[in-house]
Residue, then its C-alpha position, 0 to 999 in steps of 0.5 A: m449470719d450463715l458464715a457465723r453459724r458455720e464457724v460456731a458449730p465446729a467450736a461447739d463440737r470441739r468443746e463437746a468433745r473436750r468435755g466428753t474426753a475429760v469426763r471419760l478420763a475422770l471415770l477411767a481413773m479408778p479402773v485404770t489404777f485398779f487394773a494397773v495395781f492388781f492385774a498388770h503389776p502382779v503379772a509383770a512381777i511374775v514375768s520379771r522374777g522369772l526372766r530377770p532373776a539377777g537384775q538382767w533379762q534372760f530372753g534366751r530362756l524363751v527359746q529354751v523353754l519353747t523348744e522343750p519336748d514336754v512344753l511342746h506336748v503341753l502346747w499341742f494338747t492345749g490347742w488340740q483339746a480346745a479345738a476339739s471341745t469347740g467343734c463338739t460343742l458347736a455340733l451338739a449345741l447348734p440344734g439346741a440353739y435352733v430349737f430354743a430360737r424357733f420353737d415354742f413349747p411348755g417349760r421353754q424358759l425354765l429349760r433355757a435357764l437350766v442349760t445356762v446353769p453349767f456355765v456359771l458353775p465353778t469348774v471344780v464342781v463340774g469336775s466333781a459332777f463328771l467324776a461322780l458320773l464317769g470315775r471310779g465307783g461312778a454311776l457309769e461304772e455301776w451301770f455299764g462297767l465303764r470308766l472314762d475318768s483320766s481320759i480325753w472323753a471326760i474332758l471333752l464332755a465336761h467342756v461341752f457341758i460348760n459351754y453348751a449355753v454359750v451357743v444357745r445364748t449367743v447363736g440362739g439369741l440372734w437366730s430368734q430375731l432373724d426374720p424367717r420370711q427371708e428364708e421363706a422367700a428364697r424357698v418360694l423362688g425355688a430354693g430347697r430347704l437346705a439351700a435356702w438355709r445355707r444361702v440366707t440364714l447361715p451367712a447371717l448367723a456366721p458372725s455369731i457362730a464365729a463369736a461363740a466358737l472363739i469364746i468357747f476356744l478361749f475358755t477351753f484353751t485356759s481350762f484349769g479346774v476341769i483338767q485338774v480333776l479329770g485329766g489326771p497326770r496324763y493331761a495338762t493344759l498351759e494353765v495346769e502346767i503353769y500351776r505345776q511349774t509355780a506351785a510344785l517345782l518353783d520354776l518361775p522362769t518356765a512359768a513366766v515363759l508359759t504365761l507370756l505364751q498364753f497371754t499372747a494367744v489370749t490377746a489374739l483371740l480377744v482381737l478376733h472376737a472383737r472383730t466378729v462382734r463388730r461384724r455381727r452388730s453391723a450386718l443384720r436386720m432383725v425382728p422381735a424374738e416373740q414373733t419367730a417362735r411357734r409350736p413344732r409342726g410335723p414329725g420332723q420338727w417334733a423329732l428334733l425337739w425331743s432329740v434336743l430335750a433328750l440330749v439336754g437330759l443326758l448331758i446336763v441333768v444327769p451329771l448334776a443329778v448324779l452329783v447330788e445323789r453321791s452327796f447323800n449316798g453314805p457308807h451305810g445307805y442314803g443319808l446326811v452323813f457327809y453333810r454332817a461331817l462338814g460341820s466337824v473339824s475332827g471329821s476331816a484331816t484336811f482342814t484346821v476349821a470346820p469345812v462348813e465355814a467355807i460356805g460363809n467364807s465364800l459368800g462373804y468374799a463373793a459379796v465384797a468382790t461383787l461390790l468391787a466389780l460393780v464399782i470398777g466395771g460400772l465406772a469403766a462401762a460409763a466411760l466407754a458409753i460416753r459419745g465423743g461427739r463430732g469433734a472427737g478424734g479417731a485416736a481417742a476412739r481407738l484408745v477407748r476400744g483398746f482399753d475395752a479389750v484390756l479390761m477383758l484380759p483377766l478372763g483369759t490370763s492365767a489366774v494361777t499367775v495372778g494369784f501367785g503374783f499377788l503373793i510376790a508383788l503385794d508384799e511391801p508397804p503400802l500394799d503389803l496385803r499377803s496376810s489380809w483377807m482382802l486378797v481373795p475378793l480383789a482377785q475374784s473381782l478381776v474376773g467379775v469386772p468384764f461381766v459387769i462391763r459386758t452387761m452394762l455397756p449396751v444399756l448405758s450406750a442406749v440411754d438417750g443423751g438428750l435426757r441427760e442434757a435436758a436434766a442438766v439444763l434444768g439445773a440438775s447436778p451430774l450426780r442427780v442426773w445419774r440418779e434421776v435419768d441413768f439409774p432408773l434405766v440401768r437398774r435391771a442391768l445393774l442387778v444382772a451384772a451383780g448376779f453374774a459377778f457374784a456367781v463367777s466370784l463364788g466359783e473362782f479357783g485358779a487364783t484363790v487356791f494360792i491366796a486363800r488362808p488355810d483357816a479361811p478356805t473358799l468352797p472351790v478350794a475346799v472341794a479341791r482339797f477333799l478330792g486331793r485326799a483318799g478316802e470315802l469320807n473325803y470324797g463324800q464331803a467333796m460331793a456335798m460341798s459341790t452340791v451346796l455350791m451348785l445350789v447357790c449358783t443355780a439360785t443366783l442364775l434363776a434370780l437373774e433369769r427372772i430379772r432378764t425376762d421381766r417384761s418391764g425390763e430392758f432385756 
């Protein structure tokens, strides 16, 4: 009898593994097809058009481009500014991560949401805000007679502004769950405050700090909108140079080589990030966050709190406030001159339609892109969350992890390449979409899908498989099991994923600048067009549209924070 049971158990495990693999493959069919057609195909088309112009591969072009002094300078600046931006962000944001993790003070949750606003803002809006603060005729010049636009300092400050929340959320979220009694025990045993922190807390935080640093480096390495607005002709990252080679010079071979270079660098960064995340998940013992936060004690802690609040005010509140102020500061004093001009075609030589129509266009495009991202990302997350069972092979697990990494590539791949690739690759039946409005939400959804997966996957993985099995035994169909078991548990995660996808789709610029039709611009494209033309009216309308876009993104984020902090939710 025991022998029979031992023989039946492996067979059952194998059947369970095969069933799990079949379901996983079925769920992955649509995401794989979507990424193959709308991501891999356009990128491959650009590379092929550039390095295989006459039907024969010209790999010698790789060496030729990579040895050009101008390209080497761009590559050096891209890496240097990304490293400097990462270092500055960590130095300024780690004290903030500690304050939000360990201190309990009035307005803490609201302030935590406020520091996250820049992360979801379109980079064009960030550029506009710092242009209004640091540029010609900006607040800094009026107050102190200084200008920092077209300087590396403007770029670094803007990057810190955007990525401050990455450190607060990633490191601070973990810090708030570390048991402070471990550090207190080290001090009881004779270690000083700094030594106890260095030997106990820092090793626990190191994987999280490394993960945050890699995310910041990735985002700043591929920076486009900020460099376009604030860098001027002196500074160019790989992404900006790809745009210049593609749109201005039509030099596809050089653009293809730079795309491959950036793709390789991003892939390496994503691999490193995956390893740090696995280390972070496996190494820590945590307690509920609400047990670690307390009111500051002593003058040192109060001084730290007020210094962090002052930095948040200067770094985050002031640029946004100046942006809003400039949108109302018209030629004859404060008023709604620039906002009224948005409703008139004659008020601007930049558009064939009223600029205000960009608001409706952006909201419509972002809504469709969000729906696409939820479907594609939700299916992928569901597939990745399936447990393979004891009979599942290691090769299958590695394949799943590999596809998980592939789904993250749109975050670091040149959006300029994807956008221009859409125009080149999607121009023949049955996918002749060059004149279709769907091009824009398709490109935007590529950026939204990774956020949907990263939001939903942890929740789906935590759902007890026994609940599904019990429902199935009672006769429920797979669809009903999802509706009755999974959906109630992941509903809030789905709403959060939708909010993030909507915000990032609303602000997508690199690809949209190529494919948005002149009679249907999006808000980021409209802002860039206004900033690209001289004149006070164009500048004022850029500030007005940036303010509108900022308000929409802020409202979306505050709604997300309300969902995430609801005590009945999963987060």
